[in-house]
C-alpha positions in Angstrom: 6.8 -20.1 -13.1 7.1 -17.6 -10.3 5.4 -18.6 -7.0 3.8 -16.4 -4.4 5.6 -16.0 -1.0 3.8 -16.6 2.2 3.6 -12.8 2.8 2.1 -12.4 -0.7 -0.6 -15.0 0.1 -1.2 -13.3 3.5 -1.6 -9.9 1.8 -4.0 -11.2 -0.8 -6.1 -13.0 1.8 -6.3 -9.7 3.8 -7.3 -7.8 0.8 -10.0 -10.2 -0.2 -11.3 -10.5 3.4 -11.3 -6.7 3.7 -12.6 -5.6 0.3 -14.2 -8.5 -1.6 -17.8 -7.4 -0.7 -17.4 -3.7 -1.4 -18.9 -2.0 -4.4 -16.8 0.0 -6.9 -18.2 3.2 -5.3 -17.2 2.1 -1.8 -13.7 1.2 -3.0 -13.4 4.5 -4.9 -14.4 6.6 -1.8 -12.1 4.6 0.5 -9.1 4.9 -1.8 -9.6 8.6 -2.6 -9.9 9.4 1.1 -6.6 7.7 1.9 -4.0 10.3 3.2 -1.4 8.9 0.8 -3.7 9.5 -2.2 -4.6 13.0 -1.0 -0.9 13.9 -0.4 -0.1 12.8 -4.0 -2.4 15.6 -5.3 -3.0 13.8 -8.6 0.6 12.7 -8.9 2.6 9.6 -7.9 2.1 8.4 -4.3 5.2 8.2 -2.1 5.9 4.9 -0.4 6.4 6.6 2.9 3.0 8.1 2.8 1.5 4.6 2.8 3.1 3.8 6.2 1.1 4.3 9.3 2.0 7.6 11.1 2.0 5.9 14.5 4.3 3.0 13.4 7.4 3.2 15.6 9.5 1.9 12.8 8.1 4.3 10.2 11.4 6.2 9.5 13.4 2.9 9.2 10.8 1.4 6.8 10.7 4.6 4.8 14.5 4.6 4.5 14.5 1.0 3.4 11.7 1.6 0.8 13.8 4.5 -0.6 16.7 2.2 -1.0 14.9 -0.6 -2.8 12.1 1.2 -4.6 14.1 1.7 -7.8 14.4 -2.1 -8.2 10.7 -2.9 -7.5 9.0 -5.1 -10.1 5.5 -4.0 -11.0 
């Protein structure tokens, strides 16, 4: 059986703390107003569009995501 990493658990906690009390409509509006969703224009979202624009390590993170994205398990 596969176990969750500490960062998986942290991410799930954050998601629950942030979104658990929202309605479907609130989640829909929030997600569809996200710049990454808008930039996808109905297609696939790019990983780098999910990174904060003001992140000083944005380019480094985008480069890393480009290298490992093809082996991601969904």
